[in-house]
Structures are given as structure tokens and as C-alpha cells.
C-alpha positions, 0 to 999 in steps of 0.5 A: 636720613628720615624715612617717615611713613605715608597716614592720609589717604591724600597722599596715597591718593596723588600717588594713584597718578603718579608715574610707577614701576611694575616689578614681580612682587612689588608694583612702585609709585614715587612723587615729588611733595609739593605742599608748603610743609616741603620745604623745612621737611627733608625726609622720605616717605614711604607707604604700604599699600595690600589689597584683598587679592593679596590674601587673607589679614594674615597674608597681607600683614606678612607682605606689609611687613617685608615690603616696610624692612626692605623699602627701609634699606632699599630708602636709606640707600638711595631715597631722593629728599622731598620724595613720598614712596608707595609699595604696593603687594603683588598677589601671591609673589612679595609674600613668597620670594626671596627678602633679597628679591623684594630688596631688588624689586624695589630699587630696580623700579625706583632706579626704572622710575628717574630712569636710572636703568641700563638698559635705558 
């Protein structure tokens, strides 16, 4: 599966109104693409946001790198085609949490968004 990066601000802004799942180490947002390009594009798109609340530039870049890799691992398994996923770093926890826990939080968040969580 091809995972592309969201680069345009308008695509991030569309995610503002999308449903989200707040997990301990990351906030996950997801929405289906409805552009005219979607008819030919079957890829999954992933975007990462990290505000200054997370810390200085070193911490923010580390959080983004961790989210990027964890997102790739999880989206290859359960990512839906023609869907954009946005991962938002959380203060202190995104950088410090174990990598496996970060992957589990992303996976659980995506499953929550689509109602696949065991409790539902």
C-alpha cells in the first residue's frame, strides 16, 4: 500500500472538522478524500502536526519522526484507501512513550474512529 504525505494546509484544515480519537500519546483524525483526483488515486495519506507545546525544535522533530514511523507501520496494516489520517503530537508523552505503545495508541485510535473498538 502506498502511503503519501499530506503537505497542503487546506488538507490539514479539512481534518479540523473530522472526527478524532484522543489517545494518551497521540490524537488521531481521519476523513475520506472527496477530490476529483480521488477517483484515480488509491493511496493513503498521512499528515503530522506538532505544536510548540510539545517542546523545543529538537523535541518536536523527534516527536514527528516517531509519529511518521509509527504511522507508516500501522497504516500499512489497517489504513483505508482514499483516506487522510492526521496525527497530532501530545505534550511530553509522544516523545517519552515506548514506540510499541505509540503504535498501539495509533491503531486503537483508528479503530475507535471506525467503531471497531471492542467496547462498542
